[in-house]
MARTOR-983919 format. One record per residue (C-alpha): residue number from 1; x, y, z. Coordinates in Angstrom, 3 decimals, decimal comma. Layout:
+-----+----------+----------+----------+
| num |        X |        Y |        Z |
+-----+----------+----------+----------+
| NUM |        X |        Y |        Z |
...
+-----+----------+----------+----------+
//
This chain:
+-----+----------+----------+----------+
| num |        X |        Y |        Z |
+-----+----------+----------+----------+
|   1 |    0,000 |    0,000 |    0,000 |
|   2 |    1,276 |    3,464 |   -0,903 |
|   3 |    1,950 |    5,887 |    1,902 |
|   4 |   -0,396 |    8,781 |    2,581 |
|   5 |    1,731 |   11,923 |    2,528 |
|   6 |    1,213 |   15,112 |    4,494 |
|   7 |    2,795 |   18,547 |    4,469 |
|   8 |    2,800 |   20,980 |    7,362 |
|   9 |    2,751 |   24,734 |    6,751 |
|  10 |    3,361 |   26,989 |    9,739 |
|  11 |    2,437 |   30,642 |    9,294 |
|  12 |    3,855 |   33,470 |   11,385 |
|  13 |    6,584 |   36,081 |   11,234 |
|  14 |    7,356 |   35,307 |   14,883 |
|  15 |    8,638 |   31,859 |   13,839 |
|  16 |   10,881 |   33,283 |   11,121 |
|  17 |   12,216 |   35,981 |   13,457 |
|  18 |   13,161 |   33,288 |   15,959 |
|  19 |   10,885 |   34,774 |   18,617 |
|  20 |    9,140 |   31,436 |   19,125 |
|  21 |   10,175 |   27,860 |   18,388 |
|  22 |    7,939 |   25,775 |   16,140 |
|  23 |    7,118 |   22,880 |   18,464 |
|  24 |    3,820 |   22,236 |   16,682 |
|  25 |    5,386 |   20,552 |   13,661 |
|  26 |    7,389 |   18,038 |   15,709 |
|  27 |    4,311 |   17,052 |   17,695 |
|  28 |    2,166 |   16,802 |   14,571 |
|  29 |    4,769 |   14,677 |   12,799 |
|  30 |    4,829 |   12,215 |   15,683 |
|  31 |    1,049 |   11,954 |   15,856 |
|  32 |    0,602 |   11,618 |   12,092 |
|  33 |    3,153 |    8,799 |   12,008 |
|  34 |    1,137 |    6,954 |   14,641 |
|  35 |   -1,800 |    6,709 |   12,225 |
|  36 |    0,289 |    5,795 |    9,189 |
|  37 |    0,671 |    9,230 |    7,567 |
|  38 |    4,150 |   10,344 |    6,457 |
|  39 |    5,169 |   13,988 |    6,666 |
|  40 |    7,053 |   14,834 |    3,468 |
|  41 |    7,836 |   18,468 |    4,161 |
|  42 |    7,515 |   21,187 |    6,790 |
|  43 |    7,449 |   24,791 |    5,585 |
|  44 |    7,466 |   27,980 |    7,665 |
|  45 |    6,266 |   31,145 |    5,945 |
|  46 |    5,499 |   34,764 |    6,787 |
|  47 |    2,086 |   36,364 |    7,294 |
|  48 |    1,842 |   37,238 |    3,599 |
|  49 |   -1,038 |   36,349 |    1,250 |
|  50 |    1,368 |   35,686 |   -1,626 |
|  51 |    3,529 |   33,372 |    0,508 |
|  52 |    0,505 |   31,461 |    1,805 |
|  53 |   -0,879 |   30,902 |   -1,707 |
|  54 |    2,544 |   29,896 |   -3,058 |
|  55 |    3,046 |   27,409 |   -0,202 |
|  56 |   -0,359 |   25,840 |   -0,837 |
|  57 |    0,315 |   25,553 |   -4,573 |
|  58 |    3,731 |   24,009 |   -3,912 |
|  59 |    2,309 |   21,461 |   -1,465 |
|  60 |   -0,532 |   20,212 |   -3,673 |
|  61 |    1,514 |   17,982 |   -6,041 |
|  62 |    3,430 |   16,165 |   -3,308 |
|  63 |    0,939 |   15,849 |   -0,444 |
|  64 |   -2,455 |   14,258 |    0,103 |
|  65 |   -2,942 |   16,275 |    3,289 |
|  66 |   -1,900 |   19,889 |    3,886 |
|  67 |   -2,026 |   20,948 |    7,529 |
|  68 |   -1,769 |   24,675 |    8,270 |
|  69 |   -1,201 |   26,319 |   11,643 |
|  70 |   -1,238 |   30,010 |   12,549 |
|  71 |   -2,796 |   33,222 |   11,381 |
|  72 |   -6,319 |   32,632 |   12,698 |
|  73 |   -6,412 |   35,303 |   15,417 |
|  74 |   -8,709 |   38,342 |   15,466 |
|  75 |   -6,110 |   40,994 |   14,557 |
|  76 |   -5,290 |   42,510 |   11,172 |
|  77 |   -2,043 |   40,555 |   10,781 |
|  78 |   -3,940 |   37,237 |   10,970 |
|  79 |   -4,602 |   36,599 |    7,294 |
|  80 |   -4,995 |   32,842 |    6,929 |
|  81 |   -8,798 |   32,667 |    6,890 |
|  82 |   -9,112 |   35,505 |    4,392 |
|  83 |   -6,502 |   33,947 |    2,090 |
|  84 |   -8,128 |   30,498 |    2,263 |
|  85 |  -11,518 |   32,014 |    1,450 |
|  86 |  -10,090 |   33,455 |   -1,747 |
|  87 |   -7,982 |   30,386 |   -2,513 |
|  88 |  -11,003 |   28,094 |   -2,495 |
|  89 |  -13,174 |   30,669 |   -4,333 |
|  90 |  -15,817 |   30,934 |   -1,653 |
|  91 |  -17,149 |   33,553 |    0,766 |
|  92 |  -17,425 |   34,027 |    4,511 |
|  93 |  -20,641 |   33,179 |    6,313 |
|  94 |  -21,568 |   33,297 |   10,006 |
|  95 |  -21,336 |   29,854 |   11,598 |
|  96 |  -23,753 |   29,959 |   14,515 |
|  97 |  -22,271 |   27,036 |   16,530 |
|  98 |  -18,846 |   28,712 |   16,413 |
|  99 |  -20,372 |   32,000 |   17,539 |
| 100 |  -22,000 |   30,168 |   20,441 |
| 101 |  -18,614 |   28,724 |   21,441 |
| 102 |  -16,945 |   32,145 |   21,279 |
| 103 |  -19,763 |   33,720 |   23,299 |
| 104 |  -19,527 |   31,017 |   25,966 |
| 105 |  -15,755 |   31,438 |   26,315 |
| 106 |  -16,136 |   35,180 |   26,910 |
| 107 |  -19,077 |   34,625 |   29,244 |
| 108 |  -17,000 |   32,325 |   31,445 |
| 109 |  -14,358 |   35,059 |   31,599 |
| 110 |  -16,973 |   37,668 |   32,500 |
| 111 |  -16,414 |   39,584 |   29,256 |
| 112 |  -18,529 |   40,780 |   26,355 |
| 113 |  -17,812 |   39,466 |   22,863 |
| 114 |  -16,157 |   42,205 |   20,807 |
| 115 |  -16,865 |   42,664 |   17,115 |
| 116 |  -13,360 |   41,419 |   16,313 |
| 117 |  -14,006 |   38,198 |   18,182 |
| 118 |  -17,454 |   37,851 |   16,649 |
| 119 |  -15,796 |   37,970 |   13,220 |
| 120 |  -13,919 |   34,786 |   14,104 |
| 121 |  -17,207 |   32,889 |   13,823 |
| 122 |  -17,459 |   33,846 |   10,125 |
| 123 |  -16,059 |   30,898 |    8,169 |
| 124 |  -15,678 |   30,020 |    4,470 |
| 125 |  -18,831 |   28,393 |    3,118 |
| 126 |  -16,866 |   25,573 |    1,453 |
| 127 |  -15,160 |   24,461 |    4,655 |
| 128 |  -16,263 |   22,047 |    7,325 |
| 129 |  -15,725 |   23,872 |   10,642 |
| 130 |  -13,444 |   22,184 |   13,156 |
| 131 |  -14,519 |   23,008 |   16,664 |
| 132 |  -12,053 |   24,727 |   18,987 |
| 133 |  -13,152 |   24,088 |   22,579 |
| 134 |  -10,185 |   25,942 |   24,083 |
| 135 |  -10,068 |   29,132 |   22,029 |
| 136 |  -11,990 |   31,552 |   19,862 |
| 137 |  -10,615 |   30,563 |   16,425 |
| 138 |  -12,346 |   27,553 |   14,831 |
| 139 |  -10,403 |   25,331 |   12,484 |
| 140 |  -11,345 |   24,749 |    8,839 |
| 141 |  -11,387 |   21,499 |    6,827 |
| 142 |  -11,408 |   21,795 |    3,026 |
| 143 |  -11,484 |   19,063 |    0,384 |
| 144 |  -10,527 |   19,689 |   -3,234 |
| 145 |   -9,210 |   17,434 |   -6,023 |
| 146 |   -8,802 |   14,535 |   -3,619 |
| 147 |   -6,687 |   16,632 |   -1,242 |
| 148 |   -7,516 |   17,560 |    2,335 |
| 149 |   -6,543 |   20,976 |    3,707 |
| 150 |   -6,926 |   21,669 |    7,429 |
| 151 |   -6,253 |   25,075 |    8,975 |
| 152 |   -5,785 |   25,276 |   12,751 |
| 153 |   -4,665 |   27,855 |   15,336 |
| 154 |   -0,962 |   28,205 |   16,033 |
| 155 |   -1,486 |   28,162 |   19,823 |
| 156 |   -0,070 |   24,723 |   20,720 |
| 157 |   -2,645 |   23,610 |   23,287 |
| 158 |   -5,527 |   24,630 |   21,011 |
| 159 |   -4,022 |   22,882 |   17,981 |
| 160 |   -3,216 |   19,693 |   19,922 |
| 161 |   -6,729 |   19,399 |   21,332 |
| 162 |   -8,252 |   20,004 |   17,886 |
| 163 |   -5,945 |   17,432 |   16,271 |
| 164 |   -6,503 |   14,819 |   18,973 |
| 165 |  -10,278 |   15,143 |   19,211 |
| 166 |  -11,220 |   15,730 |   15,580 |
| 167 |   -8,559 |   16,012 |   12,884 |
| 168 |   -6,545 |   12,827 |   13,479 |
| 169 |   -9,610 |   10,543 |   13,785 |
| 170 |  -11,142 |   12,084 |   10,643 |
| 171 |   -7,908 |   11,723 |    8,676 |
| 172 |   -7,665 |    8,087 |    9,765 |
| 173 |  -11,245 |    7,507 |    8,601 |
| 174 |  -10,829 |    9,467 |    5,346 |
| 175 |   -7,609 |    7,782 |    4,155 |
| 176 |   -6,806 |    4,096 |    4,149 |
| 177 |   -3,384 |    4,272 |    5,754 |
| 178 |   -0,707 |    1,631 |    6,323 |
| 179 |    0,908 |    1,174 |    9,719 |
| 180 |    4,285 |    2,866 |   10,222 |
| 181 |    6,488 |    1,276 |   12,869 |
| 182 |    9,780 |    2,616 |   14,229 |
| 183 |   12,395 |    0,610 |   16,114 |
| 184 |   15,002 |    2,813 |   17,816 |
| 185 |   18,427 |    1,536 |   18,849 |
| 186 |   20,513 |    3,883 |   21,024 |
| 187 |   24,303 |    3,797 |   20,622 |
| 188 |   27,216 |    5,628 |   22,212 |
| 189 |   30,971 |    5,606 |   21,758 |
| 190 |   31,130 |    4,950 |   18,016 |
| 191 |   31,252 |    7,757 |   15,407 |
| 192 |   28,482 |    7,892 |   12,815 |
| 193 |   30,842 |    7,166 |    9,905 |
| 194 |   32,366 |    4,141 |   11,660 |
| 195 |   28,917 |    2,919 |   12,595 |
| 196 |   27,790 |    3,207 |    8,974 |
| 197 |   30,812 |    1,248 |    7,754 |
| 198 |   30,237 |   -1,465 |   10,348 |
| 199 |   26,579 |   -1,863 |    9,407 |
| 200 |   27,021 |   -1,459 |    5,641 |
| 201 |   26,504 |   -5,086 |    4,581 |
| 202 |   23,557 |   -5,561 |    6,945 |
| 203 |   21,990 |   -2,288 |    5,817 |
| 204 |   22,386 |   -3,062 |    2,100 |
| 205 |   20,611 |   -6,371 |    2,629 |
| 206 |   17,582 |   -4,870 |    4,353 |
| 207 |   14,283 |   -5,501 |    2,536 |
| 208 |   13,116 |   -2,531 |    0,445 |
| 209 |   10,226 |   -1,785 |    2,800 |
| 210 |   12,599 |   -1,303 |    5,760 |
| 211 |   14,649 |    1,889 |    5,992 |
| 212 |   17,500 |    2,760 |    8,364 |
| 213 |   18,225 |    6,317 |    9,507 |
| 214 |   21,304 |    7,567 |   11,399 |
| 215 |   20,391 |   10,329 |   13,869 |
| 216 |   23,553 |   11,674 |   15,536 |
| 217 |   23,301 |   13,858 |   18,632 |
| 218 |   25,381 |   14,768 |   21,653 |
| 219 |   24,395 |   11,564 |   23,405 |
| 220 |   25,552 |    9,281 |   20,578 |
| 221 |   23,809 |    8,021 |   17,459 |
| 222 |   20,167 |    6,932 |   17,373 |
| 223 |   19,487 |    4,260 |   14,791 |
| 224 |   15,885 |    4,300 |   13,590 |
| 225 |   14,595 |    1,333 |   11,631 |
| 226 |   11,272 |    2,158 |    9,952 |
| 227 |    8,813 |   -0,235 |    8,358 |
| 228 |    5,419 |    0,207 |    6,735 |
| 229 |    2,721 |   -2,418 |    6,118 |
| 230 |   -0,993 |   -3,085 |    6,458 |
| 231 |   -0,440 |   -6,151 |    8,639 |
| 232 |    1,370 |   -5,196 |   11,840 |
| 233 |    2,198 |   -8,579 |   13,392 |
| 234 |    4,454 |   -9,936 |   10,581 |
| 235 |    6,148 |   -6,539 |   10,255 |
| 236 |    6,894 |   -6,394 |   13,991 |
| 237 |    8,358 |   -9,899 |   13,885 |
| 238 |   10,486 |   -9,099 |   10,848 |
| 239 |   11,803 |   -5,866 |   12,355 |
| 240 |   12,596 |   -7,498 |   15,693 |
| 241 |   14,653 |  -10,104 |   13,819 |
| 242 |   16,576 |   -7,388 |   11,989 |
| 243 |   17,275 |   -5,609 |   15,285 |
| 244 |   18,667 |   -8,875 |   16,675 |
| 245 |   21,060 |   -9,100 |   13,712 |
| 246 |   22,127 |   -5,485 |   14,250 |
| 247 |   22,712 |   -6,095 |   17,961 |
| 248 |   25,149 |   -8,901 |   17,140 |
| 249 |   27,194 |   -6,476 |   15,013 |
| 250 |   27,637 |   -3,683 |   17,596 |
| 251 |   26,779 |   -5,145 |   21,028 |
| 252 |   29,200 |   -3,051 |   23,091 |
| 253 |   27,918 |    0,260 |   21,694 |
| 254 |   24,180 |   -0,268 |   22,299 |
| 255 |   22,905 |    1,085 |   25,597 |
| 256 |   19,128 |    0,989 |   25,090 |
| 257 |   16,233 |    0,312 |   22,769 |
| 258 |   13,502 |    2,881 |   22,253 |
| 259 |   13,469 |    6,528 |   23,300 |
| 260 |   15,751 |    6,091 |   26,320 |
| 261 |   18,560 |    8,506 |   27,243 |
| 262 |   21,971 |    7,340 |   28,406 |
| 263 |   21,345 |    8,653 |   31,924 |
| 264 |   17,998 |    6,854 |   32,059 |
| 265 |   19,585 |    3,597 |   30,893 |
| 266 |   22,235 |    3,915 |   33,613 |
| 267 |   19,577 |    4,647 |   36,208 |
| 268 |   17,711 |    1,508 |   35,196 |
| 269 |   20,878 |   -0,581 |   35,548 |
| 270 |   21,672 |    0,896 |   38,955 |
| 271 |   18,141 |    0,200 |   40,221 |
| 272 |   18,135 |   -3,351 |   38,865 |
| 273 |   21,413 |   -4,128 |   40,601 |
| 274 |   20,641 |   -2,155 |   43,756 |
| 275 |   23,753 |   -0,016 |   43,341 |
| 276 |   24,348 |    3,608 |   44,299 |
| 277 |   26,482 |    6,354 |   42,783 |
| 278 |   28,195 |    9,603 |   43,833 |
| 279 |   29,962 |   12,289 |   41,813 |
| 280 |   33,014 |   14,476 |   42,301 |
| 281 |   33,111 |   17,220 |   39,673 |
| 282 |   35,538 |   19,943 |   38,823 |
| 283 |   35,271 |   21,076 |   35,176 |
| 284 |   31,640 |   19,943 |   34,753 |
| 285 |   30,489 |   22,025 |   37,725 |
| 286 |   27,616 |   19,729 |   38,715 |
| 287 |   26,370 |   19,012 |   35,184 |
| 288 |   27,041 |   15,282 |   35,547 |
| 289 |   25,005 |   15,185 |   38,765 |
| 290 |   22,279 |   17,149 |   36,994 |
| 291 |   22,116 |   14,528 |   34,214 |
| 292 |   21,885 |   11,676 |   36,699 |
| 293 |   19,231 |   13,365 |   38,847 |
| 294 |   17,120 |   14,503 |   35,882 |
| 295 |   15,589 |   11,019 |   35,851 |
| 296 |   12,503 |   10,476 |   38,052 |
| 297 |   13,283 |    8,090 |   40,881 |
| 298 |   17,008 |    8,861 |   40,872 |
| 299 |   16,930 |    9,344 |   44,654 |
| 300 |   17,005 |    5,548 |   44,895 |
| 301 |   20,551 |    5,383 |   43,542 |
| 302 |   22,118 |    8,879 |   43,583 |
| 303 |   23,783 |    9,511 |   46,930 |
| 304 |   25,118 |   13,018 |   46,307 |
| 305 |   27,964 |   14,948 |   44,777 |
| 306 |   30,823 |   17,326 |   45,502 |
| 307 |   31,593 |   20,217 |   43,153 |
| 308 |   35,310 |   20,458 |   43,865 |
| 309 |   36,048 |   23,387 |   41,603 |
| 310 |   38,754 |   24,889 |   43,781 |
| 311 |   41,764 |   22,879 |   44,888 |
| 312 |   40,997 |   23,642 |   48,546 |
| 313 |   37,693 |   21,815 |   48,145 |
| 314 |   39,536 |   18,887 |   46,601 |
| 315 |   41,837 |   18,845 |   49,609 |
| 316 |   39,388 |   19,569 |   52,419 |
| 317 |   36,166 |   17,935 |   51,236 |
| 318 |   37,421 |   15,064 |   49,102 |
| 319 |   40,675 |   14,389 |   50,950 |
| 320 |   42,928 |   14,527 |   47,898 |
| 321 |   46,557 |   14,210 |   48,997 |
| 322 |   48,466 |   17,523 |   48,805 |
| 323 |   51,360 |   15,795 |   47,109 |
| 324 |   49,032 |   14,527 |   44,359 |
| 325 |   48,065 |   18,067 |   43,426 |
| 326 |   51,633 |   19,343 |   43,823 |
| 327 |   53,222 |   16,643 |   41,677 |
| 328 |   50,519 |   16,086 |   39,038 |
| 329 |   48,144 |   19,060 |   39,147 |
| 330 |   44,352 |   19,161 |   39,313 |
| 331 |   43,953 |   17,999 |   35,701 |
| 332 |   45,670 |   14,625 |   35,929 |
| 333 |   45,015 |   10,933 |   36,112 |
| 334 |   46,267 |   10,718 |   39,694 |
| 335 |   43,939 |   13,481 |   40,911 |
| 336 |   40,835 |   12,270 |   39,138 |
| 337 |   41,396 |    8,728 |   40,378 |
| 338 |   41,567 |    9,937 |   43,968 |
| 339 |   38,480 |   12,087 |   43,435 |
| 340 |   36,447 |    9,102 |   42,222 |
| 341 |   37,721 |    6,760 |   44,934 |
| 342 |   37,300 |    9,234 |   47,787 |
| 343 |   33,805 |   10,444 |   46,883 |
| 344 |   32,689 |    6,823 |   46,688 |
| 345 |   34,010 |    6,135 |   50,169 |
| 346 |   32,939 |    9,420 |   51,767 |
| 347 |   29,349 |    9,177 |   50,483 |
| 348 |   29,167 |    5,410 |   50,983 |
| 349 |   28,265 |    4,745 |   47,343 |
| 350 |   28,810 |    1,661 |   45,189 |
| 351 |   30,304 |    3,766 |   42,409 |
| 352 |   32,230 |    7,033 |   42,396 |
| 353 |   32,643 |    9,125 |   39,251 |
| 354 |   34,940 |   12,130 |   38,816 |
| 355 |   35,732 |   14,798 |   36,234 |
| 356 |   38,609 |   17,278 |   36,060 |
| 357 |   39,763 |   19,308 |   33,104 |
| 358 |   40,193 |   22,624 |   31,325 |
| 359 |   36,796 |   23,593 |   29,913 |
| 360 |   38,050 |   26,881 |   28,445 |
| 361 |   38,055 |   29,081 |   26,609 |
| 362 |   41,039 |   30,188 |   28,719 |
| 363 |   43,323 |   28,476 |   31,205 |
| 364 |   45,145 |   26,023 |   28,983 |
| 365 |   48,875 |   25,536 |   28,499 |
| 366 |   51,148 |   23,903 |   25,944 |
| 367 |   51,224 |   20,764 |   28,074 |
| 368 |   47,511 |   20,817 |   28,896 |
| 369 |   45,580 |   22,789 |   26,258 |
| 370 |   41,925 |   23,790 |   26,558 |
| 371 |   39,787 |   20,694 |   26,126 |
| 372 |   42,121 |   18,420 |   28,111 |
| 373 |   39,865 |   16,346 |   30,383 |
| 374 |   40,342 |   13,437 |   32,773 |
| 375 |   37,423 |   11,267 |   33,928 |
| 376 |   37,421 |    8,315 |   36,325 |
| 377 |   35,038 |    5,689 |   37,626 |
| 378 |   35,646 |    3,724 |   40,821 |
| 379 |   33,893 |    0,735 |   42,369 |
| 380 |   34,806 |   -2,175 |   44,642 |
| 381 |   36,654 |   -3,911 |   41,778 |
| 382 |   38,934 |   -0,993 |   41,047 |
| 383 |   39,255 |    2,388 |   39,340 |
| 384 |   39,350 |    3,244 |   35,644 |
| 385 |   40,560 |    6,599 |   34,289 |
| 386 |   40,530 |    8,050 |   30,809 |
| 387 |   42,106 |   11,058 |   29,104 |
| 388 |   39,892 |   13,023 |   26,701 |
| 389 |   40,702 |   15,787 |   24,253 |
| 390 |   37,891 |   18,095 |   23,181 |
| 391 |   37,758 |   21,603 |   21,697 |
| 392 |   37,779 |   25,233 |   22,870 |
| 393 |   34,006 |   25,575 |   23,278 |
| 394 |   33,346 |   25,667 |   27,016 |
| 395 |   29,756 |   24,440 |   27,064 |
| 396 |   30,421 |   21,666 |   24,572 |
| 397 |   33,401 |   20,526 |   26,635 |
| 398 |   31,219 |   20,334 |   29,736 |
| 399 |   28,465 |   18,449 |   27,916 |
| 400 |   30,845 |   16,056 |   26,143 |
| 401 |   32,642 |   15,329 |   29,410 |
| 402 |   29,402 |   14,508 |   31,214 |
| 403 |   28,307 |   12,188 |   28,416 |
| 404 |   31,727 |   10,480 |   28,331 |
| 405 |   31,550 |    9,971 |   32,102 |
| 406 |   28,065 |    8,495 |   31,786 |
| 407 |   29,339 |    6,109 |   29,133 |
| 408 |   32,224 |    5,110 |   31,392 |
| 409 |   29,670 |    4,240 |   34,090 |
| 410 |   27,704 |    2,181 |   31,550 |
| 411 |   30,840 |    0,327 |   30,454 |
| 412 |   31,794 |   -0,330 |   34,060 |
| 413 |   28,362 |   -1,745 |   34,809 |
| 414 |   28,553 |   -4,000 |   31,756 |
| 415 |   32,023 |   -5,209 |   32,786 |
| 416 |   30,615 |   -6,056 |   36,210 |
| 417 |   27,976 |   -8,239 |   34,550 |
| 418 |   30,572 |   -9,983 |   32,345 |
| 419 |   32,768 |  -10,682 |   35,341 |
+-----+----------+----------+----------+
//
């Protein structure tokens, strides 16, 4: 079965100016995929009649469904309804049920309906009104030449309620859609290019109806295997088998399946094994602890942390030996090992993790340039330390260091299982 394709058009100068972030499109794409509709393109345009018409004309050949958000407010810069009225060669007419909804909203607020708000109940005759129970701007559903056009408010909570209650069920009923299934495999510690080379033979032998996408991000590379079919059960079985083959190719780099972050995966492992963790941070300034405690329920396994930014804190709070700092410096294997070991003991944790480095953009030297980082992980079996070299961007260095430390924890936990 051929896919049903959709295009999303977001209207508003505020999006193009960067004053707001278009979160609507991401949410809509996710929800459309759930009902077997593929988004082919997302376009953001200004509040201009010419741009709106051009975007609609461009979308027609490639999409079965054109979803529009924005430009339905009561002010003069909200042009979408007027443009759509002309585009579909129709005229505005008062829609009494919409007027009743608008009147009720203002009544609840203790306000009178203004003429501007009353005008929002005038809708194109050729459209099917889409009720907006949370706002004053109704949506509009048009059908022409086998295409469906739906215009909705840009206010996220209004659009989401309209989509959930009315638009998505009607699209599902209107179009016979296949099922689209995603399998996500989370990896860390292998560059995208190396990963692609490793999986090349497996990927080239995938059936035509299965597609693999590489989605790199700070936390690694998400692999997304996508399949489409009318019969879900055989597709699920086939995709699960392909994921098993993939797992055999890169077992040590996979930390989770599905939409699971590295810190969440670690938290799950710690809870399963009834282990606890503590952090000693210098260059990351508490960011590693933040990542670990961002997961609900982390109080079960996170004991606490020490932000030992100054050497006196390393000495007085963590008990680092003075000679260690004198002989090796704060950014060294010896210091970071002691930090990890001592925080584990002082906070009575199963695992201690430490970071120390030069985040930048200043403070480096010829021997230890900006981006020089040491991380360590300590448990009852011993301590592991690793030297990292990043760049001169301070925030990226902090984020990369935290993610590398998380991966070291994951590797240590996996080693413990193997042992």
